N, C-alpha and C positions, 0 to 999 in steps of 0.2 A: 652345753656342759652342765651335768647334772649338779644340782644343789647339795648342800650338806644334808639337809633334811631328806632330799630323795635317796641319797646314799645309805643313811641310816634306816629309812624305810626299807629299802632293797635288803639290807642285811637282817633286819627282822623278819623278812619274808622267807630269806634263805634258811634262816635258823629254824623257822617253823617246818619248811620243807624237809629239812634234815632230820628232825625230830619223827616224822612220819616216815622216814626210810626204814625198810626192812633191816638194813645193816645198821650197827651201832657206830655212829660216827663221832670221834671224841674230840675234834677239833680240827684246826687248819690243816695238821699232817694227813689225818684219815681223809679229809676232804679232797686233798690236792692228790692223794694216793689213788683213792678211789676214781677221782673224775679222771684222771690220766689214763686209767683202764678203759674209760667210755668214750674220751674225745679223741677224735682222729685228726687234730689240727698239727701244724708243724712242729710247734714248741710245746714241751709239756708246762704244767702250771706248779710253780713252786709253792712250798708251804707258806711262803712269805706272802705271795699272791693271795693264796686263799685267805690267809689271815687278813688282808685289806678288804677283801670281800665280806667276811664276818665282822670287821669292825667299822664297817661303813665308810671306809676311806676311798674304795673305788667299786666301780660297777663293771662286771666283765663285758667283753664285746659280744656281739649278737651271737656269733657262732657258738662261743662258750655258754651263753644264756640258753641256747637251744639244746644244748647237751644235758645241762642242769635241769631244764624242765623236762626233758624227754626222761633223764634218770630219775627225777624225783615224782614224775606223773603229774606234773601241774602245767598250767597253761604260760608260755612265754610271756605274753603280756602281763598277766598277773604278777609273775616273778619279778619282771622287769619294773613295770609301772604301779602294780597294785589293782585292785578291782576298777572295771570301767564305771565312770560316774554313772549315779545313778542305779547301779547294779549291785545292791547290798547282798544278795546271796551268793554273788560270786567272790565274796572276800574270804571264804573258806573253800579249799578245794573239796571236791565231792568225794565221798568214799568209792572204792572200786564197786563195779557191777557184780551182782551175784555170780554170773557166768565167767568172770574175768579171772584169769589165775593170779594169785596173790602170793609172792614169794614168801615163804615161811621163815621166821627168825625164831631164836630161842625165847624171846621176849613175847612174840605174838603167841606162840604154843604155849607158855606159861600163862598168859592172860586167857586164852581160850580154856585152858584146863581149870583155871580159878573160876571162870564164868560157868563152865559147864558142871562144877561142884555145888553151885548154887541150888537152894530150892527153886521150884518153879516161879514162886511169887518174886522172889529176888532177880531172878533171870528177866522177869517181865520188868522189873524197876529198871535193870540196867539198859534194856532195848528201850524203854521209855526215855531215859536220860540221853542216850545216844541220839533218839530222834529229836530231842530238844536242841542239841548240838548241831545236827546235820540236816534235818527236817526229815520228813518222811521219803526215804530212799525208794519205796514204791511208787512213787508219783512220777519217777523219771519216764 
């Protein structure tokens, strides 16, 4: 049985993964609706169940965790339990690879447009800032 701390930590990881999603998810109703489009289980997930996930009251079953992880492009273990012990670099999911298709959203297009309009020096600074958060993606 998961402890309240484990449930709260799961909720934080789920919220983090949701923020990275190309879709704009505004809460438990959006989460449950979009989840049900992707999950092929017997019973759909209600907004109340999604709210329990987001508020740290429950952790989904393994089949639902797999759907969430696949949807958000994160590791199932990371989503459920957090990073493996002693593996600090796995705490943050890696950005997508250059050759991997990335679903475009209005927000990502707007951000790309803003970055593109910066001077060469400022684009370099943005690139360096991202490298600080994620490490050098070229070393993979």
